FINUBA-935064 format. One record per atom (N, C-alpha, C): chain; x negated, z, y; residue in one letter. Coordinates in steps of 0.02 Angstrom, whole numbers, plus 50000, padded with zeros to 5 digits. Layout:
A	X	Z	Y	A
...
//
This chain:
A	47153	56913	55465	X
A	47128	56935	55399	X
A	47090	56878	55366	X
A	47032	56893	55335	X
A	46994	56843	55299	X
A	47015	56842	55226	X
A	47037	56785	55200	X
A	47057	56782	55130	X
A	47000	56803	55085	X
A	47016	56841	55033	X
A	46966	56863	54985	X
A	46992	56853	54914	X
A	46949	56866	54865	X
A	46970	56858	54796	X
A	46962	56786	54775	X
A	46901	56761	54779	X
A	46884	56691	54772	X
A	46921	56657	54714	X
A	46966	56612	54729	X
A	47002	56574	54679	X
A	46964	56511	54659	X
A	46980	56481	54603	X
A	46947	56419	54582	X
A	46962	56363	54630	X
A	46917	56314	54637	X
A	46928	56258	54682	X
A	46993	56221	54667	X
A	47021	56190	54718	X
A	47087	56158	54711	X
A	47086	56103	54659	X
A	47033	56063	54656	X
A	47031	56009	54607	X
A	47030	56037	54536	X
A	46993	56091	54526	X
A	46990	56122	54460	X
A	47058	56151	54441	X
A	47093	56180	54489	X
A	47159	56208	54475	X
A	47208	56153	54455	X
A	47206	56098	54491	X
A	47250	56042	54476	X
A	47236	56013	54407	X
A	47171	56003	54393	X
A	47150	55975	54329	X
A	47171	56021	54271	X
A	47159	56085	54279	X
A	47178	56133	54227	X
A	47252	56131	54213	X
A	47292	56130	54266	X
A	47365	56130	54259	X
A	47389	56068	54224	X
A	47363	56010	54242	X
A	47386	55947	54212	X
A	47365	55941	54139	X
A	47306	55964	54123	X
A	47283	55960	54053	X
A	47325	56006	54008	X
A	47343	56064	54035	X
A	47385	56109	53997	X
A	47455	56078	53986	X
A	47482	56047	54038	X
A	47548	56016	54032	X
A	47547	55958	53980	X
A	47492	55920	53980	X
A	47486	55865	53932	X
A	47485	55891	53860	X
A	47449	55945	53849	X
A	47446	55974	53782	X
A	47515	55997	53760	X
A	47549	56031	53805	X
A	47616	56056	53788	X
A	47664	55999	53776	X
A	47659	55945	53815	X
A	47702	55887	53806	X
A	47689	55853	53739	X
A	47627	55858	53715	X
A	47609	55828	53651	X
A	47631	55872	53592	X
A	47658	55931	53608	X
A	47682	55976	53555	X
A	47626	56011	53518	X
A	47569	56021	53550	X
A	47512	56052	53517	X
A	47499	56122	53543	X
A	47485	56168	53498	X
A	47462	56234	53519	X
A	47389	56227	53540	X
A	47364	56277	53577	X
A	47294	56276	53597	X
A	47248	56275	53537	X
A	47267	56312	53484	X
A	47225	56315	53424	X
A	47222	56247	53389	X
A	47279	56214	53380	X
A	47280	56148	53347	X
A	47243	56097	53389	X
A	47255	56097	53455	X
A	47222	56049	53500	X
A	47147	56058	53498	X
A	47123	56120	53499	X
A	47051	56133	53497	X
A	47022	56109	53431	X
A	47059	56119	53376	X
A	47035	56095	53311	X
A	47030	56019	53310	X
A	47080	55985	53338	X
A	47078	55911	53341	X
A	47020	55886	53383	X
A	47002	55924	53434	X
A	46948	55904	53478	X
A	46879	55924	53452	X
A	46878	55967	53402	X
A	46815	55991	53376	X
A	46780	56037	53425	X
A	46819	56074	53464	X
A	46792	56120	53514	X
A	46822	56189	53502	X
A	46786	56241	53523	X
A	46813	56309	53515	X
A	46878	56317	53555	X
A	46924	56355	53527	X
A	46986	56367	53564	X
A	46972	56402	53630	X
A	46922	56446	53631	X
A	46905	56483	53692	X
A	46886	56436	53748	X
A	46851	56381	53732	X
A	46832	56334	53784	X
A	46893	56299	53812	X
A	46938	56276	53768	X
A	46998	56242	53791	X
A	47040	56289	53834	X
A	47045	56352	53814	X
A	47083	56401	53852	X
A	47053	56411	53921	X
A	46987	56415	53924	X
A	46954	56424	53989	X
A	46965	56364	54034	X
A	46964	56303	54005	X
A	46976	56243	54044	X
A	47047	56243	54071	X
A	47095	56262	54030	X
A	47166	56261	54049	X
A	47184	56316	54099	X
A	47143	56368	54103	X
A	47157	56422	54150	X
A	47108	56421	54208	X
A	47073	56365	54217	X
A	47027	56354	54273	X
A	46970	56404	54276	X
A	46950	56428	54217	X
A	46892	56473	54214	X
A	46829	56437	54194	X
A	46835	56374	54174	X
A	46778	56333	54157	X
A	46791	56262	54181	X
A	46741	56232	54214	X
A	46749	56164	54240	X
A	46733	56115	54183	X
A	46780	56071	54165	X
A	46767	56023	54112	X
A	46725	55965	54136	X
A	46687	55935	54091	X
A	46650	55875	54107	X
A	46698	55815	54103	X
A	46676	55758	54128	X
A	46716	55697	54121	X
A	46726	55681	54047	X
A	46674	55692	54007	X
A	46680	55680	53935	X
A	46732	55725	53903	X
A	46735	55788	53925	X
A	46786	55835	53900	X
A	46856	55808	53914	X
A	46866	55787	53976	X
A	46932	55763	53996	X
A	46951	55700	53959	X
A	46904	55654	53951	X
A	46918	55592	53914	X
A	46936	55606	53842	X
A	46900	55654	53811	X
A	46915	55672	53741	X
A	46984	55704	53736	X
A	47000	55748	53783	X
A	47066	55780	53782	X
A	47122	55729	53790	X
A	47113	55683	53837	X
A	47164	55631	53848	X
A	47173	55587	53787	X
A	47117	55571	53754	X
A	47121	55530	53694	X
A	47159	55567	53639	X
A	47147	55632	53633	X
A	47181	55672	53582	X
A	47255	55680	53595	X
A	47274	55680	53659	X
A	47344	55690	53678	X
A	47380	55624	53689	X
A	47344	55569	53683	X
A	47377	55504	53689	X
A	47390	55481	53760	X
A	47351	55506	53809	X
A	47364	55486	53879	X
A	47304	55457	53914	X
A	47257	55431	53875	X
A	47193	55410	53905	X
A	47201	55352	53953	X
A	47244	55304	53937	X
A	47249	55243	53978	X
A	47310	55243	54025	X
A	47345	55300	54029	X
A	47402	55304	54073	X
A	47378	55313	54145	X
A	47424	55304	54193	X
A	47407	55314	54263	X
A	47385	55386	54275	X
A	47420	55433	54243	X
A	47401	55503	54250	X
A	47333	55515	54220	X
A	47319	55486	54162	X
A	47254	55495	54130	X
A	47197	55470	54174	X
A	47207	55411	54204	X
A	47155	55383	54247	X
A	47145	55428	54308	X
A	47199	55456	54334	X
A	47195	55501	54392	X
A	47157	55564	54374	X
A	47168	55590	54313	X
A	47134	55651	54292	X
A	47059	55640	54280	X
A	47042	55581	54255	X
A	46971	55565	54246	X
A	46937	55562	54315	X
A	46971	55532	54363	X
A	46943	55529	54431	X
A	46937	55599	54460	X
A	46986	55640	54446	X
A	46984	55709	54470	X
A	46925	55746	54439	X
A	46912	55734	54375	X
A	46856	55766	54341	X
A	46789	55745	54372	X
A	46785	55683	54394	X
A	46723	55660	54426	X
A	46711	55696	54492	X
A	46765	55714	54526	X
A	46759	55745	54592	X
A	46763	55821	54592	X
A	46776	55850	54533	X
A	46793	55921	54531	X
A	46736	55967	54555	X
A	46675	55944	54549	X
A	46619	55987	54570	X
A	46598	55976	54643	X
A	46633	55932	54677	X
A	46616	55919	54748	X
A	46632	55982	54789	X
A	46589	55994	54837	X
A	46600	56051	54882	X
A	46595	56027	54954	X
A	46621	56066	54999	X
A	46622	56047	55069	X
A	46585	56096	55113	X
A	46604	56098	55177	X
A	46569	56139	55227	X
A	46569	56213	55209	X
A	46620	56235	55171	X
A	46628	56307	55158	X
A	46573	56336	55114	X
A	46536	56293	55079	X
A	46481	56317	55037	X
A	46429	56354	55079	X
A	46419	56331	55140	X
A	46370	56362	55185	X
A	46392	56432	55207	X
A	46456	56448	55197	X
A	46482	56513	55217	X
A	46509	56553	55158	X
A	46483	56539	55098	X
A	46512	56571	55039	X
A	46500	56646	55036	X
A	46457	56672	55080	X
A	46447	56744	55082	X
A	46500	56780	55123	X
A	46538	56743	55164	X
A	46588	56774	55207	X
A	46656	56741	55202	X
A	46664	56693	55158	X
A	46725	56654	55155	X
A	46745	56641	55083	X
A	46810	56644	55069	X
A	46837	56626	55004	X
A	46837	56550	54998	X
A	46792	56523	54957	X
A	46786	56451	54950	X
A	46849	56419	54924	X
A	46885	56453	54879	X
A	46946	56425	54852	X
A	46999	56416	54906	X
A	47006	56466	54950	X
A	47055	56462	55005	X
A	47034	56408	55054	X
A	46969	56407	55071	X
A	46945	56357	55120	X
A	46954	56286	55094	X
A	46944	56276	55029	X
A	46953	56209	55002	X
A	47026	56188	55003	X
A	47070	56235	54986	X
A	47142	56220	54990	X
A	47161	56202	55062	X
A	47138	56241	55109	X
A	47153	56229	55179	X
A	47126	56162	55202	X
A	47066	56145	55178	X
A	47034	56083	55198	X
A	47067	56021	55167	X
A	47094	56029	55106	X
A	47122	55972	55070	X
A	47197	55964	55082	X
A	47230	56015	55108	X
A	47303	56014	55113	X
A	47329	55960	55160	X
A	47384	55930	55140	X
A	47420	55884	55185	X
A	47473	55922	55224	X
A	47497	55977	55197	X
A	47546	56020	55231	X
A	47527	56093	55219	X
A	47529	56133	55272	X
A	47516	56205	55266	X
A	47573	56241	55301	X
A	47604	56287	55266	X
A	47657	56328	55295	X
A	47633	56401	55293	X
A	47637	56435	55351	X
A	47611	56503	55356	X
A	47663	56550	55385	X
A	47672	56607	55352	X
A	47711	56662	55380	X
A	47662	56719	55392	X
A	47656	56741	55454	X
A	47607	56792	55470	X
A	47637	56846	55515	X
A	47650	56906	55488	X
A	47679	56960	55527	X
A	47629	57006	55561	X
A	47563	56996	55549	X
A	47513	57042	55574	X
A	47468	57014	55628	X
A	47441	56954	55617	X
A	47394	56925	55665	X
A	47407	56850	55672	X
A	47378	56820	55723	X
A	47380	56747	55729	X
A	47338	56718	55672	X
A	47363	56667	55636	X
A	47325	56638	55581	X
A	47258	56609	55604	X
A	47209	56609	55560	X
A	47142	56586	55577	X
A	47140	56516	55607	X
A	47182	56471	55583	X
A	47182	56402	55608	X
A	47204	56398	55681	X
A	47237	56450	55706	X
A	47263	56448	55775	X
A	47230	56500	55820	X
A	47178	56534	55796	X
A	47148	56587	55835	X
A	47101	56561	55889	X
A	47107	56590	55949	X
A	47059	56577	56002	X
A	46995	56615	55985	X
A	46936	56590	56005	X
A	46872	56622	55986	X
A	46868	56696	56004	X
A	46890	56715	56063	X
A	46885	56785	56084	X
A	46929	56830	56040	X
A	46987	56804	56022	X
A	47034	56841	55979	X
A	47002	56850	55910	X
A	46973	56797	55884	X
A	46938	56800	55819	X
A	46885	56854	55819	X
A	46844	56854	55871	X
A	46789	56902	55875	X
A	46815	56974	55876	X
A	46868	56987	55913	X
A	46896	57054	55916	X
A	46921	57077	55848	X
A	46955	57033	55812	X
A	46981	57050	55746	X
A	46924	57067	55697	X
A	46873	57026	55698	X
A	46817	57035	55651	X
A	46777	57097	55669	X
A	46766	57108	55734	X
A	46727	57167	55755	X
A	46763	57231	55738	X
A	46829	57230	55735	X
A	46867	57290	55716	X
A	46856	57309	55644	X
A	46834	57261	55602	X
A	46825	57275	55530	X
A	46752	57282	55510	X
A	46706	57250	55547	X
A	46637	57244	55525	X
A	46589	57268	55580	X
A	46535	57302	55560	X
A	46486	57327	55608	X
A	46424	57283	55614	X
A	46407	57248	55561	X
A	46345	57209	55560	X
A	46350	57148	55607	X
A	46310	57145	55660	X
A	46313	57090	55708	X
A	46302	57021	55675	X
A	46257	57018	55627	X
A	46243	56954	55594	X
A	46304	56930	55555	X
A	46336	56975	55519	X
A	46395	56956	55481	X
A	46453	56937	55527	X
A	46458	56973	55582	X
A	46511	56957	55630	X
A	46503	56885	55654	X
A	46441	56866	55672	X
A	46430	56797	55696	X
A	46444	56746	55642	X
A	46426	56761	55580	X
A	46439	56716	55524	X
A	46513	56705	55515	X
A	46552	56758	55520	X
A	46624	56753	55511	X
A	46657	56716	55570	X
A	46633	56729	55630	X
A	46660	56693	55688	X
A	46646	56618	55681	X
A	46586	56600	55660	X
A	46569	56530	55651	X
A	46612	56498	55597	X
A	46622	56534	55542	X
A	46662	56507	55487	X
A	46733	56494	55509	X
A	46761	56541	55547	X
A	46830	56532	55569	X
A	46836	56475	55620	X
A	46786	56467	55662	X
A	46786	56411	55710	X
A	46783	56345	55672	X
A	46745	56343	55618	X
A	46740	56282	55578	X
A	46807	56268	55543	X
A	46841	56319	55521	X
A	46908	56310	55492	X
A	46955	56280	55543	X
A	46953	56307	55604	X
A	46998	56283	55656	X
A	46986	56209	55673	X
A	46924	56186	55664	X
A	46908	56116	55678	X
A	46949	56069	55634	X
A	46978	56095	55580	X
A	47020	56054	55535	X
A	47077	56021	55575	X
A	47101	56054	55627	X
A	47156	56027	55666	X
A	47135	55970	55712	X
A	47069	55961	55720	X
A	47044	55908	55764	X
A	47031	55843	55726	X
A	47034	55845	55660	X
A	47017	55786	55620	X
A	47075	55737	55618	X
A	47058	55674	55602	X
A	47110	55623	55598	X
A	47158	55636	55540	X
A	47135	55672	55489	X
A	47178	55688	55432	X
A	47204	55759	55436	X
A	47214	55784	55497	X
A	47239	55852	55506	X
A	47305	55861	55470	X
A	47316	55920	55440	X
A	47378	55931	55403	X
A	47438	55944	55448	X
A	47497	55937	55420	X
A	47557	55963	55453	X
A	47554	56038	55447	X
A	47557	56072	55504	X
A	47550	56145	55505	X
A	47614	56176	55532	X
A	47647	56216	55490	X
A	47710	56247	55508	X
A	47700	56323	55505	X
A	47699	56356	55563	X
A	47681	56427	55568	X
A	47739	56467	55596	X
A	47750	56525	55567	X
A	47798	56574	55594	X
A	47762	56641	55604	X
A	47773	56671	55662	X
A	47742	56734	55680	X
A	47796	56783	55703	X
A	47782	56847	55696	X
A	47827	56896	55726	X
A	47806	56907	55799	X
A	47853	56929	55839	X
A	47838	56945	55909	X
A	47785	57000	55912	X
A	47785	57044	55863	X
A	47736	57099	55862	X
A	47664	57073	55865	X
A	47651	57016	55834	X
A	47584	56986	55835	X
A	47561	56974	55907	X
A	47607	56952	55949	X
A	47590	56936	56018	X
A	47591	56997	56063	X
A	47626	57048	56044	X
A	47629	57109	56085	X
A	47570	57156	56071	X
A	47536	57147	56015	X
A	47479	57190	56000	X
A	47420	57167	56042	X
A	47393	57211	56084	X
A	47341	57192	56131	X
A	47272	57190	56099	X
A	47261	57140	56057	X
A	47196	57130	56026	X
A	47146	57109	56080	X
A	47098	57152	56095	X
A	47049	57137	56146	X
A	47073	57146	56217	X
A	47134	57171	56225	X
A	47161	57181	56292	X
A	47198	57120	56319	X
A	47223	57126	56379	X
A	47265	57075	56409	X
A	47228	57008	56419	X
A	47165	57007	56442	X
A	47131	56943	56451	X
A	47125	56903	56386	X
A	47107	56938	56332	X
A	47099	56904	56267	X
A	47167	56878	56243	X
A	47218	56918	56250	X
A	47284	56896	56227	X
A	47311	56838	56269	X
A	47294	56838	56334	X
A	47315	56781	56375	X
A	47280	56717	56350	X
A	47216	56722	56333	X
A	47181	56664	56305	X
A	47214	56641	56240	X
A	47233	56690	56199	X
A	47264	56672	56135	X
A	47331	56639	56144	X
A	47372	56666	56187	X
A	47438	56637	56199	X
A	47431	56567	56229	X
A	47383	56558	56273	X
A	47370	56492	56302	X
A	47349	56443	56248	X
A	47308	56466	56200	X
A	47287	56423	56145	X
A	47346	56402	56102	X
A	47393	56449	56090	X
A	47453	56432	56051	X
A	47495	56381	56087	X
A	47501	56386	56153	X
A	47540	56337	56191	X
A	47508	56268	56187	X
A	47441	56266	56188	X
A	47406	56202	56181	X
A	47418	56173	56111	X
A	47415	56216	56061	X
A	47424	56192	55992	X
A	47495	56166	55981	X
A	47543	56195	56016	X
A	47612	56172	56011	X
A	47620	56100	56035	X
A	47573	56077	56075	X
A	47576	56008	56100	X
A	47552	55957	56048	X
A	47520	55982	55995	X
A	47498	55937	55942	X
A	47559	55912	55903	X
A	47563	55848	55888	X
A	47622	55822	55852	X
A	47629	55848	55781	X
A	47574	55873	55752	X
A	47576	55897	55683	X
A	47584	55972	55677	X
A	47591	56007	55734	X
A	47594	56081	55732	X
A	47662	56106	55756	X
A	47690	56152	55717	X
A	47751	56186	55734	X
A	47737	56261	55733	X
A	47757	56296	55786	X
A	47750	56368	55790	X
A	47817	56397	55809	X
A	47839	56447	55770	X
A	47903	56480	55784	X
A	47894	56556	55783	X
A	47927	56589	55829	X
A	47922	56661	55835	X
A	47986	56695	55810	X
A	47977	56748	55771	X
A	48033	56791	55753	X
A	48034	56847	55804	X
A	48084	56847	55850	X
A	48084	56897	55903	X
A	48104	56967	55878	X
A	48085	57017	55916	X
A	48102	57085	55898	X
A	48178	57094	55894	X
A	48214	57059	55937	X
A	48286	57068	55939	X
A	48320	57040	55876	X
A	48283	57006	55834	X
A	48312	56980	55771	X
A	48329	57038	55724	X
A	48299	57096	55735	X
A	48312	57154	55692	X
A	48282	57145	55623	X
A	48314	57175	55573	X
A	48289	57168	55504	X
A	48301	57097	55479	X
A	48255	57072	55438	X
A	48262	57004	55413	X
A	48230	57000	55343	X
A	48249	56950	55303	X
A	48221	56944	55236	X
A	48145	56936	55237	X
A	48111	56969	55192	X
A	48039	56963	55188	X
A	48001	57010	55233	X
A	48037	57050	55273	X
A	48004	57097	55318	X
A	47965	57149	55278	X
A	47903	57162	55299	X
A	47862	57212	55266	X
A	47828	57190	55203	X
A	47830	57125	55187	X
A	47799	57101	55125	X
A	47731	57068	55135	X
A	47706	57067	55195	X
A	47640	57038	55206	X
A	47643	56963	55218	X
A	47584	56935	55232	X
A	47579	56864	55249	X
A	47583	56818	55189	X
A	47602	56756	55203	X
A	47610	56706	55150	X
A	47585	56639	55177	X
A	47544	56605	55138	X
A	47522	56537	55155	X
A	47536	56491	55097	X
A	47569	56435	55111	X
A	47584	56386	55060	X
A	47548	56321	55075	X
A	47515	56294	55024	X
A	47477	56232	55031	X
A	47509	56177	54989	X
A	47515	56118	55017	X
A	47533	56057	54979	X
A	47472	56011	54982	X
A	47444	55996	54924	X
A	47383	55957	54919	X
A	47395	55895	54878	X
A	47371	55838	54901	X
A	47373	55775	54862	X
A	47301	55757	54845	X
A	47287	55746	54782	X
A	47220	55730	54759	X
A	47224	55682	54701	X
A	47191	55624	54708	X
A	47191	55573	54655	X
A	47262	55554	54634	X
A	47307	55551	54682	X
A	47376	55532	54667	X
A	47418	55588	54638	X
A	47391	55647	54634	X
A	47427	55705	54607	X
A	47444	55754	54663	X
A	47498	55789	54655	X
A	47518	55839	54704	X
A	47511	55909	54675	X
A	47489	55955	54717	X
A	47480	56024	54696	X
A	47509	56070	54750	X
A	47551	56116	54730	X
A	47577	56168	54775	X
A	47548	56235	54754	X
A	47519	56270	54802	X
A	47488	56336	54790	X
A	47510	56382	54846	X
A	47526	56444	54829	X
A	47543	56494	54879	X
A	47492	56550	54875	X
A	47475	56577	54933	X
A	47428	56633	54937	X
A	47463	56691	54971	X
A	47464	56749	54937	X
A	47494	56809	54964	X
A	47439	56856	54988	X
A	47447	56882	55048	X
A	47399	56930	55075	X
A	47415	57001	55051	X
A	47363	57040	55042	X
A	47370	57110	55024	X
A	47315	57149	55059	X
A	47321	57214	55061	X
A	47273	57256	55096	X
A	47202	57247	55069	X
A	47195	57239	55003	X
A	47130	57235	54972	X
A	47112	57163	54952	X
A	47143	57114	54983	X
A	47127	57045	54967	X
A	47190	57003	54964	X
A	47200	56969	54909	X
A	47259	56927	54901	X
A	47260	56894	54834	X
A	47312	56856	54820	X
A	47316	56821	54756	X
A	47353	56755	54764	X
A	47339	56710	54717	X
A	47368	56643	54718	X
A	47421	56636	54664	X
A	47472	56596	54678	X
A	47521	56576	54627	X
A	47533	56502	54634	X
A	47549	56470	54578	X
A	47562	56398	54580	X
A	47615	56376	54529	X
A	47643	56423	54491	X
A	47696	56403	54445	X
A	47758	56384	54484	X
A	47798	56340	54455	X
A	47855	56311	54489	X
A	47904	56363	54515	X
A	47920	56413	54474	X
A	47968	56464	54494	X
A	47944	56504	54554	X
A	47880	56522	54554	X
A	47852	56562	54609	X
A	47850	56521	54673	X
A	47831	56457	54668	X
A	47829	56415	54727	X
A	47899	56405	54756	X
A	47948	56398	54712	X
A	48018	56391	54735	X
A	48040	56454	54772	X
A	48020	56512	54746	X
A	48038	56575	54779	X
A	48003	56582	54847	X
A	47941	56560	54850	X
A	47905	56562	54914	X
A	47939	56518	54967	X
A	47960	56460	54946	X
A	47995	56415	54993	X
A	48061	56446	55016	X
A	48096	56477	54969	X
A	48160	56509	54986	X
A	48148	56565	55037	X
A	48096	56604	55026	X
A	48080	56659	55071	X
A	48062	56632	55140	X
A	48021	56580	55142	X
A	48001	56550	55206	X
A	48062	56524	55243	X
A	48107	56491	55208	X
A	48167	56463	55239	X
A	48213	56518	55265	X
A	48216	56574	55229	X
A	48258	56630	55252	X
A	48232	56657	55319	X
A	48166	56665	55323	X
A	48137	56689	55386	X
A	48147	56639	55442	X
A	48142	56575	55425	X
A	48151	56522	55476	X
A	48219	56526	55509	X
A	48268	56550	55472	X
A	48336	56552	55500	X
A	48343	56603	55557	X
A	48298	56652	55560	X
A	48303	56701	55614	X
A	48249	56689	55667	X
A	48207	56639	55657	X
A	48153	56623	55705	X
A	48179	56580	55762	X
A	48145	56584	55818	X
A	48161	56540	55874	X
A	48141	56468	55856	X
A	48172	56419	55887	X
A	48151	56350	55878	X
A	48084	56339	55912	X
A	48052	56283	55900	X
A	47987	56270	55932	X
A	47995	56266	56008	X
A	48051	56238	56031	X
A	48063	56233	56104	X
A	48072	56303	56133	X
A	48112	56344	56099	X
A	48122	56413	56122	X
A	48057	56453	56119	X
A	48017	56439	56067	X
A	47953	56473	56060	X
A	47906	56456	56118	X
A	47905	56393	56138	X
A	47862	56372	56194	X
A	47881	56411	56257	X
A	47946	56417	56270	X
A	47969	56455	56329	X
A	47951	56529	56322	X
A	47958	56555	56262	X
A	47943	56625	56248	X
A	47869	56639	56261	X
A	47825	56594	56236	X
A	47753	56602	56246	X
A	47735	56598	56320	X
A	47768	56553	56355	X
A	47754	56546	56427	X
A	47772	56611	56464	X
A	47827	56643	56444	X
A	47846	56706	56475	X
A	47795	56762	56461	X
A	47772	56763	56398	X
A	47723	56814	56380	X
A	47658	56803	56419	X
A	47638	56740	56425	X
A	47576	56725	56462	X
A	47582	56748	56534	X
A	47639	56738	56563	X
A	47651	56760	56632	X
A	47647	56836	56637	X
A	47675	56871	56586	X
A	47672	56944	56585	X
A	47601	56970	56581	X
A	47557	56930	56551	X
A	47488	56950	56540	X
A	47443	56936	56600	X
A	47469	56905	56651	X
A	47428	56888	56710	X
A	47407	56953	56747	X
//
């Protein structure tokens, strides 16, 4: 599935969250803070909800008003403001890719994925990717654009700053003959190769596990991002018509709890490697 519902860039989300927290810590309402800054309340609200990108001057003025201009956090936020408009490779694919999701994926130090439907994009073999996209789209040009975009996403695992990737899949994902047996054999072989990476963990929830927590609730991706000395946790939930992001503490805690519950019924990485080897043999 291709993430949709373009979310704001990760730097902007982090900046918005921290500025809102600083205002609240200073004991100021949005109305009072906006009055002190000499700016419309609507502008401050848009900045705090990541609907408007603040300038460096905006951030410096806000920090001065809240008393945090020269703190370590304040200096980090000014640096974040300088970088907030930076864009990466995903801009070239903004017609077929959610830039907010791609930036989170690109910047993350840790990515945890629960996927009950398909192999996640970061682990897809090219032939498998093409089959999935062709099943949804008829336009040959768009198909090629999406295949290229997903291949570029996968290249993230080849970089020196590749993230820690912790993935859990249902056995059903591997039993569904996407593209037939040859394509699935390529995909299973790709997963076995990825399991050899020191930063990649793949675990399978077998059919024999029966009912388990989180079953039937769709896919979940959790990102841990470090930027300018700040940490940001964001979760992305998949849905039939797109998806949505959450980043409040309570929601992130619940996502981690759900992921850990599923992990308790999943095979270990060693067991998963043996399981994948058996499936590959079955596909010969």
